[in-house]
C-alpha positions as YAML, in Angstrom:
chain: A
units: angstrom
residues:
- id: 1
  name: MET
  ca: [-24.09, 11.50, 10.48]
- id: 2
  name: VAL
  ca: [-26.84, 10.59, 8.00]
- id: 3
  name: LYS
  ca: [-27.95, 7.71, 10.23]
- id: 4
  name: LYS
  ca: [-28.35, 10.01, 13.25]
- id: 5
  name: TRP
  ca: [-30.26, 12.51, 11.11]
- id: 6
  name: LEU
  ca: [-32.63, 9.77, 9.92]
- id: 7
  name: GLU
  ca: [-33.13, 8.59, 13.49]
- id: 8
  name: LYS
  ca: [-34.03, 12.11, 14.62]
- id: 9
  name: CYS
  ca: [-36.43, 12.51, 11.69]
- id: 10
  name: TYR
  ca: [-38.08, 9.19, 12.51]
- id: 11
  name: VAL
  ca: [-38.51, 10.08, 16.19]
- id: 12
  name: GLY
  ca: [-39.80, 13.52, 15.23]
- id: 13
  name: LEU
  ca: [-42.33, 11.98, 12.85]
- id: 14
  name: ILE
  ca: [-43.57, 9.61, 15.56]
- id: 15
  name: PHE
  ca: [-44.05, 12.45, 18.04]
- id: 16
  name: PHE
  ca: [-45.74, 14.55, 15.36]
- id: 17
  name: LEU
  ca: [-48.27, 11.79, 14.62]
- id: 18
  name: LEU
  ca: [-48.89, 11.36, 18.35]
- id: 19
  name: TYR
  ca: [-49.38, 14.99, 19.30]
- id: 20
  name: ALA
  ca: [-50.62, 16.69, 16.11]
- id: 21
  name: PRO
  ca: [-54.27, 15.65, 16.77]
- id: 22
  name: ILE
  ca: [-54.01, 17.02, 20.32]
- id: 23
  name: LEU
  ca: [-52.57, 20.31, 19.06]
- id: 24
  name: ILE
  ca: [-55.41, 20.60, 16.54]
- id: 25
  name: LEU
  ca: [-57.90, 19.96, 19.35]
- id: 26
  name: ILE
  ca: [-56.33, 22.71, 21.48]
- id: 27
  name: VAL
  ca: [-56.41, 25.16, 18.58]
- id: 28
  name: CYS
  ca: [-60.08, 24.36, 17.91]
- id: 29
  name: SER
  ca: [-60.90, 25.08, 21.55]
- id: 30
  name: PHE
  ca: [-59.81, 28.71, 20.99]
- id: 31
  name: ASN
  ca: [-61.49, 29.08, 17.57]
- id: 32
  name: ALA
  ca: [-64.45, 31.47, 17.54]
- id: 33
  name: SER
  ca: [-65.96, 29.53, 14.63]
- id: 34
  name: LYS
  ca: [-67.63, 26.15, 15.11]
- id: 35
  name: SER
  ca: [-65.98, 24.99, 11.91]
- id: 36
  name: ARG
  ca: [-62.87, 22.86, 12.31]
- id: 37
  name: THR
  ca: [-61.43, 24.13, 9.02]
- id: 38
  name: VAL
  ca: [-62.15, 27.88, 9.18]
- id: 39
  name: TRP
  ca: [-60.37, 30.12, 11.71]
- id: 40
  name: GLY
  ca: [-62.84, 32.63, 13.12]
- id: 41
  name: GLY
  ca: [-60.49, 34.36, 15.53]
- id: 42
  name: PHE
  ca: [-59.24, 33.76, 19.04]
- id: 43
  name: THR
  ca: [-61.86, 33.38, 21.78]
- id: 44
  name: LEU
  ca: [-62.40, 31.98, 25.26]
- id: 45
  name: HIS
  ca: [-66.13, 31.71, 24.63]
- id: 46
  name: TRP
  ca: [-66.20, 27.91, 24.67]
- id: 47
  name: TYR
  ca: [-64.46, 27.81, 28.04]
- id: 48
  name: THR
  ca: [-66.97, 30.17, 29.63]
- id: 49
  name: ASP
  ca: [-69.86, 28.21, 28.09]
- id: 50
  name: LEU
  ca: [-68.33, 25.01, 29.44]
- id: 51
  name: LEU
  ca: [-68.36, 26.32, 33.01]
- id: 52
  name: GLN
  ca: [-71.97, 27.47, 32.64]
- id: 53
  name: ASP
  ca: [-73.25, 24.20, 31.14]
- id: 54
  name: ALA
  ca: [-74.94, 22.32, 33.99]
- id: 55
  name: GLU
  ca: [-75.13, 19.02, 32.08]
- id: 56
  name: VAL
  ca: [-71.42, 19.02, 31.28]
- id: 57
  name: MET
  ca: [-70.43, 20.01, 34.81]
- id: 58
  name: ALA
  ca: [-72.60, 17.21, 36.23]
- id: 59
  name: ALA
  ca: [-70.87, 14.70, 33.93]
- id: 60
  name: VAL
  ca: [-67.45, 16.04, 34.95]
- id: 61
  name: GLN
  ca: [-68.28, 15.76, 38.65]
- id: 62
  name: THR
  ca: [-69.57, 12.21, 38.18]
- id: 63
  name: SER
  ca: [-66.44, 11.23, 36.23]
- id: 64
  name: LEU
  ca: [-64.03, 12.72, 38.78]
- id: 65
  name: ALA
  ca: [-65.87, 11.16, 41.73]
- id: 66
  name: LEU
  ca: [-66.06, 7.80, 39.97]
- id: 67
  name: THR
  ca: [-62.45, 7.72, 38.81]
- id: 68
  name: THR
  ca: [-60.99, 8.96, 42.10]
- id: 69
  name: THR
  ca: [-63.00, 6.54, 44.24]
- id: 70
  name: SER
  ca: [-62.36, 3.56, 41.99]
- id: 71
  name: ALA
  ca: [-58.64, 4.35, 41.69]
- id: 72
  name: VAL
  ca: [-58.23, 4.65, 45.48]
- id: 73
  name: ILE
  ca: [-60.08, 1.37, 46.14]
- id: 74
  name: ALA
  ca: [-58.28, -0.41, 43.29]
- id: 75
  name: THR
  ca: [-54.92, 0.80, 44.60]
- id: 76
  name: LEU
  ca: [-55.71, -0.43, 48.11]
- id: 77
  name: LEU
  ca: [-56.96, -3.82, 46.90]
- id: 78
  name: GLY
  ca: [-54.10, -4.23, 44.44]
- id: 79
  name: THR
  ca: [-51.46, -3.40, 47.07]
- id: 80
  name: LEU
  ca: [-52.98, -5.81, 49.59]
- id: 81
  name: ALA
  ca: [-53.13, -8.48, 46.87]
- id: 82
  name: CYS
  ca: [-49.43, -8.00, 46.14]
- id: 83
  name: ILE
  ca: [-48.57, -8.34, 49.83]
- id: 84
  name: GLY
  ca: [-50.56, -11.58, 49.97]
- id: 85
  name: MET
  ca: [-48.94, -12.88, 46.79]
- id: 86
  name: ALA
  ca: [-45.48, -12.19, 48.19]
- id: 87
  name: ALA
  ca: [-46.12, -14.84, 50.85]
- id: 88
  name: MET
  ca: [-47.06, -17.45, 48.24]
- id: 89
  name: SER
  ca: [-44.81, -19.95, 46.53]
- id: 90
  name: GLN
  ca: [-43.44, -19.12, 43.08]
- id: 91
  name: ARG
  ca: [-45.88, -21.48, 41.40]
- id: 92
  name: LYS
  ca: [-48.90, -19.96, 43.09]
- id: 93
  name: GLN
  ca: [-47.67, -16.44, 42.29]
- id: 94
  name: GLN
  ca: [-47.47, -17.32, 38.60]
- id: 95
  name: ALA
  ca: [-51.00, -18.74, 38.69]
- id: 96
  name: VAL
  ca: [-52.39, -15.59, 40.34]
- id: 97
  name: MET
  ca: [-50.49, -13.32, 37.92]
- id: 98
  name: THR
  ca: [-51.98, -15.27, 35.01]
- id: 99
  name: LEU
  ca: [-55.47, -14.67, 36.40]
- id: 100
  name: THR
  ca: [-54.55, -11.00, 36.86]
- id: 101
  name: ASN
  ca: [-53.57, -10.62, 33.21]
- id: 102
  name: ILE
  ca: [-56.85, -12.04, 31.89]
- id: 103
  name: PRO
  ca: [-58.99, -8.89, 32.57]
- id: 104
  name: MET
  ca: [-56.42, -6.73, 30.76]
- id: 105
  name: LEU
  ca: [-56.20, -9.02, 27.74]
- id: 106
  name: ASN
  ca: [-59.95, -9.53, 27.68]
- id: 107
  name: ALA
  ca: [-62.02, -7.24, 25.45]
- id: 108
  name: ASP
  ca: [-63.65, -4.35, 27.31]
- id: 109
  name: ILE
  ca: [-67.00, -5.15, 25.75]
- id: 110
  name: VAL
  ca: [-66.90, -8.65, 27.28]
- id: 111
  name: THR
  ca: [-66.09, -7.23, 30.72]
- id: 112
  name: GLY
  ca: [-68.81, -4.59, 30.39]
- id: 113
  name: ILE
  ca: [-71.52, -7.02, 29.32]
- id: 114
  name: ALA
  ca: [-70.51, -9.55, 32.00]
- id: 115
  name: ILE
  ca: [-70.72, -7.00, 34.80]
- id: 116
  name: MET
  ca: [-73.96, -5.61, 33.37]
- id: 117
  name: LEU
  ca: [-75.56, -9.10, 33.41]
- id: 118
  name: LEU
  ca: [-74.32, -9.66, 36.96]
- id: 119
  name: PHE
  ca: [-75.93, -6.48, 38.29]
- id: 120
  name: VAL
  ca: [-79.11, -6.95, 36.26]
- id: 121
  name: ARG
  ca: [-79.46, -10.43, 37.76]
- id: 122
  name: PHE
  ca: [-78.65, -9.58, 41.38]
- id: 123
  name: GLY
  ca: [-79.24, -5.84, 41.60]
- id: 124
  name: THR
  ca: [-79.78, -2.71, 39.51]
- id: 125
  name: LEU
  ca: [-77.57, -0.65, 37.24]
- id: 126
  name: GLY
  ca: [-76.41, 2.66, 38.69]
- id: 127
  name: TYR
  ca: [-73.44, 4.36, 40.26]
- id: 128
  name: LEU
  ca: [-72.42, 1.29, 42.30]
- id: 129
  name: SER
  ca: [-72.36, -0.94, 39.23]
- id: 130
  name: MET
  ca: [-70.11, 1.55, 37.43]
- id: 131
  name: LEU
  ca: [-67.87, 1.80, 40.50]
- id: 132
  name: ALA
  ca: [-67.51, -1.98, 40.74]
- id: 133
  name: ALA
  ca: [-66.72, -2.18, 37.02]
- id: 134
  name: HIS
  ca: [-64.04, 0.49, 37.22]
- id: 135
  name: ILE
  ca: [-62.46, -1.11, 40.28]
- id: 136
  name: THR
  ca: [-62.32, -4.38, 38.33]
- id: 137
  name: LEU
  ca: [-60.54, -2.57, 35.52]
- id: 138
  name: GLY
  ca: [-58.01, -0.86, 37.79]
- id: 139
  name: VAL
  ca: [-56.89, -3.64, 40.16]
- id: 140
  name: PRO
  ca: [-54.81, -5.61, 37.59]
- id: 141
  name: TYR
  ca: [-52.88, -2.49, 36.57]
- id: 142
  name: VAL
  ca: [-52.09, -1.70, 40.20]
- id: 143
  name: ILE
  ca: [-50.83, -5.25, 40.78]
- id: 144
  name: LEU
  ca: [-48.57, -5.09, 37.74]
- id: 145
  name: ASN
  ca: [-47.03, -1.83, 39.02]
- id: 146
  name: VAL
  ca: [-46.65, -2.76, 42.68]
- id: 147
  name: MET
  ca: [-45.51, -6.38, 42.35]
- id: 148
  name: PRO
  ca: [-42.15, -5.66, 40.66]
- id: 149
  name: LYS
  ca: [-41.31, -3.09, 43.35]
- id: 150
  name: LEU
  ca: [-42.26, -5.57, 46.07]
- id: 151
  name: ARG
  ca: [-40.01, -8.21, 44.52]
- id: 152
  name: GLN
  ca: [-37.11, -5.76, 44.57]
- id: 153
  name: THR
  ca: [-37.54, -5.19, 48.30]
- id: 154
  name: SER
  ca: [-35.17, -7.19, 50.46]
- id: 155
  name: LYS
  ca: [-36.95, -9.46, 52.92]
- id: 156
  name: SER
  ca: [-33.92, -9.45, 55.21]
- id: 157
  name: ILE
  ca: [-34.41, -5.75, 56.01]
- id: 158
  name: TYR
  ca: [-38.03, -6.40, 57.01]
- id: 159
  name: GLU
  ca: [-36.98, -9.38, 59.14]
- id: 160
  name: ALA
  ca: [-34.23, -7.31, 60.74]
- id: 161
  name: ALA
  ca: [-36.81, -4.69, 61.73]
- id: 162
  name: LEU
  ca: [-38.87, -7.42, 63.37]
- id: 163
  name: ASP
  ca: [-35.81, -8.72, 65.23]
- id: 164
  name: LEU
  ca: [-35.17, -5.21, 66.56]
- id: 165
  name: GLY
  ca: [-38.61, -5.19, 68.17]
- id: 166
  name: ALA
  ca: [-40.80, -3.51, 65.54]
- id: 167
  name: SER
  ca: [-44.31, -4.83, 65.08]
- id: 168
  name: PRO
  ca: [-45.21, -6.27, 61.64]
- id: 169
  name: GLY
  ca: [-47.37, -3.25, 60.84]
- id: 170
  name: HIS
  ca: [-44.72, -0.75, 61.95]
- id: 171
  name: ALA
  ca: [-42.00, -2.60, 60.06]
- id: 172
  name: PHE
  ca: [-44.11, -2.62, 56.91]
- id: 173
  name: VAL
  ca: [-44.85, 1.11, 57.11]
- id: 174
  name: ARG
  ca: [-41.25, 2.15, 57.86]
- id: 175
  name: VAL
  ca: [-39.35, -0.38, 55.71]
- id: 176
  name: VAL
  ca: [-41.47, -1.89, 52.93]
- id: 177
  name: LEU
  ca: [-43.88, 0.92, 52.13]
- id: 178
  name: PRO
  ca: [-41.22, 3.52, 51.17]
- id: 179
  name: ASP
  ca: [-39.71, 1.04, 48.69]
- id: 180
  name: ILE
  ca: [-42.98, 0.17, 46.96]
- id: 181
  name: LEU
  ca: [-44.48, 3.68, 47.14]
- id: 182
  name: PRO
  ca: [-43.40, 4.61, 43.56]
- id: 183
  name: GLY
  ca: [-45.18, 1.49, 42.28]
- id: 184
  name: ILE
  ca: [-48.28, 2.36, 44.30]
- id: 185
  name: LEU
  ca: [-48.35, 5.91, 42.89]
- id: 186
  name: SER
  ca: [-47.82, 4.62, 39.34]
- id: 187
  name: GLY
  ca: [-50.61, 2.09, 39.81]
- id: 188
  name: PHE
  ca: [-52.95, 4.76, 41.17]
- id: 189
  name: LEU
  ca: [-52.27, 7.13, 38.27]
- id: 190
  name: LEU
  ca: [-52.74, 4.34, 35.72]
- id: 191
  name: ALA
  ca: [-55.96, 3.14, 37.36]
- id: 192
  name: PHE
  ca: [-57.21, 6.75, 37.45]
- id: 193
  name: THR
  ca: [-56.38, 7.27, 33.76]
- id: 194
  name: ILE
  ca: [-57.93, 3.96, 32.67]
- id: 195
  name: SER
  ca: [-61.10, 4.76, 34.60]
- id: 196
  name: LEU
  ca: [-61.37, 8.32, 33.26]
- id: 197
  name: ASP
  ca: [-60.74, 7.18, 29.69]
- id: 198
  name: ASP
  ca: [-63.07, 4.17, 29.69]
- id: 199
  name: PHE
  ca: [-66.24, 4.25, 27.62]
- id: 200
  name: VAL
  ca: [-67.30, 0.69, 26.77]
- id: 201
  name: VAL
  ca: [-67.53, -0.67, 30.31]
- id: 202
  name: THR
  ca: [-69.12, 2.55, 31.57]
- id: 203
  name: TYR
  ca: [-71.71, 2.50, 28.78]
- id: 204
  name: PHE
  ca: [-72.89, -1.01, 29.66]
- id: 205
  name: THR
  ca: [-72.88, -0.60, 33.45]
- id: 206
  name: LYS
  ca: [-74.23, 2.92, 33.97]
- id: 207
  name: GLY
  ca: [-77.77, 3.51, 35.12]
- id: 208
  name: ALA
  ca: [-80.42, 5.68, 33.50]
- id: 209
  name: GLY
  ca: [-79.78, 9.41, 33.84]
- id: 210
  name: ILE
  ca: [-76.11, 8.98, 34.77]
- id: 211
  name: ASN
  ca: [-73.49, 10.36, 32.42]
- id: 212
  name: THR
  ca: [-69.72, 10.53, 32.47]
- id: 213
  name: ILE
  ca: [-67.51, 12.56, 30.16]
- id: 214
  name: SER
  ca: [-67.05, 9.67, 27.74]
- id: 215
  name: THR
  ca: [-70.72, 8.72, 27.51]
- id: 216
  name: MET
  ca: [-71.77, 12.35, 27.12]
- id: 217
  name: ILE
  ca: [-69.32, 12.85, 24.24]
- id: 218
  name: TYR
  ca: [-70.68, 9.68, 22.62]
- id: 219
  name: GLN
  ca: [-74.20, 11.10, 22.80]
- id: 220
  name: GLN
  ca: [-73.02, 14.35, 21.19]
- id: 221
  name: VAL
  ca: [-71.25, 12.56, 18.33]
- id: 222
  name: ARG
  ca: [-74.60, 11.51, 16.92]
- id: 223
  name: ARG
  ca: [-75.89, 15.08, 16.72]
- id: 224
  name: GLY
  ca: [-72.59, 16.96, 16.35]
- id: 225
  name: ILE
  ca: [-69.78, 17.70, 18.78]
- id: 226
  name: ASN
  ca: [-70.16, 20.95, 20.69]
- id: 227
  name: PRO
  ca: [-66.91, 23.01, 20.76]
- id: 228
  name: GLU
  ca: [-67.26, 23.01, 24.53]
- id: 229
  name: MET
  ca: [-65.93, 19.44, 24.36]
- id: 230
  name: TYR
  ca: [-62.75, 20.75, 22.75]
- id: 231
  name: ALA
  ca: [-62.28, 23.07, 25.71]
- id: 232
  name: LEU
  ca: [-62.98, 20.25, 28.19]
- id: 233
  name: SER
  ca: [-60.54, 17.91, 26.44]
- id: 234
  name: THR
  ca: [-57.87, 20.63, 26.47]
- id: 235
  name: ILE
  ca: [-58.32, 21.15, 30.21]
- id: 236
  name: LEU
  ca: [-58.07, 17.40, 30.85]
- id: 237
  name: PHE
  ca: [-54.94, 17.09, 28.71]
- id: 238
  name: LEU
  ca: [-53.18, 20.00, 30.43]
- id: 239
  name: THR
  ca: [-54.19, 18.66, 33.86]
- id: 240
  name: VAL
  ca: [-52.75, 15.22, 33.11]
- id: 241
  name: LEU
  ca: [-49.60, 16.86, 31.71]
- id: 242
  name: LEU
  ca: [-49.19, 18.88, 34.91]
- id: 243
  name: VAL
  ca: [-49.70, 15.81, 37.12]
- id: 244
  name: LEU
  ca: [-47.11, 13.83, 35.14]
- id: 245
  name: TRP
  ca: [-44.64, 16.71, 35.40]
- id: 246
  name: VAL
  ca: [-45.08, 16.91, 39.18]
- id: 247
  name: VAL
  ca: [-44.75, 13.13, 39.60]
- id: 248
  name: ASN
  ca: [-41.60, 13.05, 37.46]
- id: 249
  name: ARG
  ca: [-40.08, 15.90, 39.46]
- id: 250
  name: ILE
  ca: [-40.82, 14.08, 42.73]
- id: 251
  name: SER
  ca: [-39.38, 10.82, 41.37]
- id: 252
  name: ALA
  ca: [-36.24, 12.58, 40.13]
- id: 253
  name: LYS
  ca: [-35.80, 14.23, 43.54]
- id: 254
  name: GLN
  ca: [-36.12, 10.87, 45.28]
- id: 255
  name: VAL
  ca: [-33.51, 9.33, 42.97]
- id: 256
  name: ARG
  ca: [-31.07, 12.19, 43.68]
- id: 257
  name: GLU
  ca: [-31.59, 11.84, 47.43]
- id: 258
  name: THR
  ca: [-31.02, 8.08, 47.20]
- id: 259
  name: ARG
  ca: [-27.76, 8.54, 45.30]
- id: 260
  name: GLU
  ca: [-26.54, 11.13, 47.78]
...
């Protein structure tokens, strides 16, 4: 009995340490006072100011366009890479997976500086350099999510579809794709989150006059965070929470249908 109580207290403490800062951030977004220690009353003022701030809205639009585009391209490239790796021998697959892990284990500052030097040498820094950098960040995460699902797929079912007269493309869409779709969605969401959250690589690869949410917050830290950023962070957190809830509901529904 005491052991279970201690386990619950430990888990509760972990969750408290994880989510207490976020709860404080949400409370500050509704505080009429700019002070983080003095409660000035409930207000939606910072949310209305956020929507009217052209600089912030431009950064949000740039971030959403960048993260969505990079996540889609990274998901496509990562999925195609997994399909190609599935046709390799075990030894070659291990070699490619080792190369895939290097960008994730490598420090972000090294990746950012390397891509910056590449574009400075052969081009210019701007939106395309940021997009290429974010795609580079996202592809390994997509591969690591899709590859296990692809390994779980039975090759005999795909070959049986071919024997029944299906073309390779049709057999892949009707047989393989439904099995690896959860991995593709997980890889897309992870690539999207990594891209939206990234600061270091974005800072070194962005062009002049281009700002994302992370770089704009960094600029404000030096002169004081505007409470509008609390409101923006709250909206982002609730949006991600909603997306995760929807994805989990869809996954649970698919599991129930499979069992039935």
